[in-house]
N, C-alpha and C positions, 0 to 999 in steps of 0.2 A: 504493500500500500504506500509506503514512504517513497519507494522508487517511482511508482506511478504518479504520485503527487509532484515529485521533482520534475518528471517529464512534462506534466501538464503546465507547471509554472514556467518551465523553460520555453515551451511552445507559445505560451501566452505572451511572454516577454518578447520573443522573436516576432510574433504577429504584431504586437504593439509598435515595436520600432519599425517594422516594415510599413505599417499603415501611416505612422507619423512621417517617415522618410518620403513615402509616396505623396503625401499631402504637401510636403515642402517642395518636392520636385515637380508636382503636377503642372504648374504654370510653364515649365520648361520641357515637358515630355516631348512634344512635337519637335522643338528645336534640337533636343539632344538626339532624338532618333535620326533626324536629317543630318546632324553633325556626324553621327556614327557612320551613316551610309556614305557621306562625302569622304570621311577619313579612310574608310576601307577602300573606296574606289580610287582615291588619289595616293594611296600608300606607295605603290611602285614609283610613281613620279617623285614623291617626297623623298624616298630612299635614295634615288639617283641624284637628286639635287643636293641632299645633305652630304652625300659622298663627295660630290664635286666641290662643296664648300668646306671641306676638311672636317666632316662629321659634326658640323654646327647645326644641330637639329632645330634649335629655336629660330635661327635666322632663316632656315629653309621653310619652316612652317609660317613665319611672318611673310616671306615673299609670296608663298602660295595664297595666303589670306588676302594680301593686297591685290594680287592678280584676280582672285575670285571676286572681290568687291568691285573692282574696276569693270570686269565683265558683267557683273550683275547690274550696276547702276548706270553705266554708260548708255546702253540701249534705252533704259527707262527715262533718263534725262533727255535723250534724243527724241523719243516718242512724245514726251510731255511738251518739249519745246516746239515740236512740229504741230502738235494739237493746238497749243496756245496761239502760234502764228497763224493757224488756219481758222480757228473758231473765233478769235477776237475780232478780226476784220469783218467776218460774217455777222457776228452779233451786232457790231456797230452799224453795218449796212442795213440790217433788219430794223434796228431802232430808228434809223433815219429814213427808212422807206426807199432806199436806193438799190434794192436787190431786184434784178430782172432776170427771169428765166426765159431761155429761148423756147420756141414752140417745140412740141414733141416730134420726133422723127416718125413718119408714117409706118416705118418698119416695126415700131413698138406694138402696133396692133396685132402683129403676127406672133407675139409671144404666147406660149400656151397658157390657158386658164385665166391669167391675170392681165394679158396684154391690152384688151379693150378698156378695162377699168383704169389701168395706169395711164393709158393714152388720154382718156377723158379728164382724169384728175390733173395730169401734167399740163394740158392745155388750159384748164381752168386756173391753175396756179400761174401760168404764164400771163394770163390776162388780168388776174386780180389775186396776187399772192397774199395780201393782207386778209382778204375774206376767207381764203382757204385756211390760213393759220388760225383765225378766230374759230372756224368751224371745228378744227382738230385740236383746239387748246387743251381739253382734258387729257387726250391721248399724249400730246406733247409734254404735258406736265408729268404724267406717269413715266414717260420715257426719260425725261430729265432726272427724275428721282431714281430710276433704275440705273442710269449711267453714273450718277453720283455715288450710289451704294456700291456699284461694281468698282468704281475707282477707289473708294475707301477700302474695300476688301483687297484690291490689288496692292495698295500701298501697305496695308498691314501684312500681307503675304510677303512682300518684298523686304520689309523690315525683319520679319521672322527668318527669312532665308539668309539675310545678312548676318543675323546673330548665329545661325547655324554654321555659316562659313567661319566665323570667328571661333566658335566652339570646336569646329573640326580642326582648326589650326592648333588649338590647345591639345586636343586628343593626339594629333600627329606628333607634337613635341614630346609627349609622354607615351609614345606608342609602345615602346618595349615593356615597361612595367604593366601597362594596361592589357597588352596581349598576353603576358604571363598570367595575369589575374584571370582572364577569360579561359585560358587553358586549364588553370587549376580548378576553376568552377566546373568546367565541362568534364574534367577527369573525376571530380567528386561524384558527378551524376552518372557517367557512363565509362569510366576508366579510359582505356586507350581509344575506344570508339568515340568518346567525347571530343578528343583532339581532332580526329578526322572530320567530325561534324562541324567543328569550328572552322577548320581549313576550307571545307566545302562551302560553308555559308559565305566566307570571305570571297572565295573564287566566284561564287554565283553573283554576288553583288557587283564585283568588278566586271564580269562578263555582261551582265544586264546593263550596267552603266555604259559600257562600250557599244553594245548592240542596240540599246534603246536611245540613250541620250546622244551618243556619238552620231548615229545615223540620223536622228531627229534634227540635230544642229546642222548637219550637212544638208539634209533635205530642205529644212526650213530656210537656211541661208541661201541655197540656190534658188528657191522659190522667191524669196525676197528680192534677190538680184533681178530676176525676170520681171517682177512686179514694178520695180523702180525703173528699169530700162524701158518698159513699154509705156511708162508715163501715166499710170493710173492716178486718179484723184486720191488724196490721203495715202500715198504710196508707202511712206515710212510706217504709218499706223497699221496698214494692211499687211505689210511685210512682217511686223512684229507679231500680228495675229497668226500669220503663216508659221512662224517659228514656234509660237506657243501651241498651236494646234498639232504640229508635228511631234512635240514633246509629249502631249497627252494622247497621241496615237489616233488622232482624227484629222489628218491634213486635208482630206477631201471636203470637209465642211467649209474650208476657206478657199481652196484652190479651184474646185469645180465652179462655184459662183464667179470667181475671178475670170476663168476661161470663158464662161458664158457672157460676162460683161464685155470682155475684149472683142468677142464676135459681134456684139451689138454696137460697139462704139468705135472700133477701129476698122481700117480697110481689110479686105479679105486676105491679102498677102501677109499683112502684119499679124492677123489672127492665126493664119496657118503656121507661120514661123513660131509664134508664141505657144501655140498648142503643141507643135512638134518638140519644143523645148520643155514644156511643163508636164506632158504626159510621162516621159521617162522619170522626171523628178518625183511625180506623184506615186509611181509604182516602185521606185528604187528601194524602199525599205523592205519590200517583200522578199528580195533575195540577199540583201546586205545583212539584215538582222539575224537570220538563222546562221549565217556563216560566222558572225562575230560571237553570238551568244553560246554556240555549241563548242567553241574551241577550249580544249583542256578540261572539260567536265565529263564525268562518267554518267551523270544524270541524263536520261534521254531528252532529246530536244522537245518532244511533245509535252513533257512534264514542265519544262521551263516555259514553254509557250502558253500552256494553260494557266500557269501561275501568273504570268504577265497580264493576260487578258482578264482572268478572274480577279486578280488583285486590283487592277485598275478600275473595274466595275464596282468592286466592293468598297474600296478606300481611296479612289482617286490616284493622284500622282504618287503618294506614299505607298499605296498598294502595288504600284508598278515594280517596286523593289522588294517589298515585304512578301508579296504573293509567291514569286519564284523561290525565294529563300525558304519559306514555310513548306512549300510542296517538295522542294529538293531534300530538305532535312527529313520530312515525313517519308518520302520515297526511300531514302537511305535507311531509315529506321526499319521499314518493312523488309528491306533486303537483308539487314542484319538479323531480323527476327525469324525470317523464313529460311535463312542459310542453313545448310547441312554440312557435315564434315566432308562429304564427297564433292562439294561445289569447288570449282577452280578458284584460286586466289585472285583477288582484285589487284588492280595496278598498284594501289597504295601498299597492300601487303607484300607484293613482290619487291617493291622498292625498299621496304623496311627489312625484308629478309636479306636483300643484297647488302644493305648497310650493315646489318648485324654480322654477316659473313665477312 
């Protein structure tokens, strides 16, 4: 009875401190999770940079943090400046009543489903824009509130991600003791298999970051270049949307409407060249992502792919990384659980046997 009471008291104390610690850290949970993902994904680059700087880990982490903050804030400042330069004169012209819309092109009537209605509304706005704005004032007010809320959410997300970059730099600076702690915790739970699971989780995060974010940045960047070159209105803003939609795995939501607009607003030759450029960009992730995500992993590609899609649907951008890690670890646990002595050794066990010999 005395031993049982001691066990219960110990468990109660552990639970108490776990709950208190979680409440203290809860405002930073998302920031810390993103920081851990960034640190794992950037560790090979960090190790190479630290080696070139004479094993100065703090300096290497600081350099990576500054580069990350510049990459994070420069496009945001560019988009905000472009939006202000575009919206401010438009608002001033609307206030003074100096905005004039050209008549609608007759080809607008041929647009499927909505062409006739847009053509009529466009011509009405061309003749009396003030009356049209008064008629749609409630909808415009709701739209303005939506845009304001979206901008506030984006600013909060940007600040959160900036904090994640800073925390990731701190994690990288103390990577060795933190990785040893993770290995010890995993070994307490699953002995040698725990270390393998930790290594596999890290490799999965790095491969997903290369296969998802790397391809998304390339895809979105190429799309943004095409959008700017073709001379679309609000090109910097739409280019930023193209990059963001590529990162969240829905580039078609931006690129397909862009292609349709170019066909309606530009000459046929320009539209053909733009389409011939944009279609390969739109489908490039279909063959680039599997190549990058499957490299160096024993987990089947289908498991990683299901984890990416399911994680994104369940938890958004964070699930993009957590989903494949969770499924990969679960898959490996099932493999360990169902393994028999007659099964051939895995690549990891072969390497360990070679090292031992």
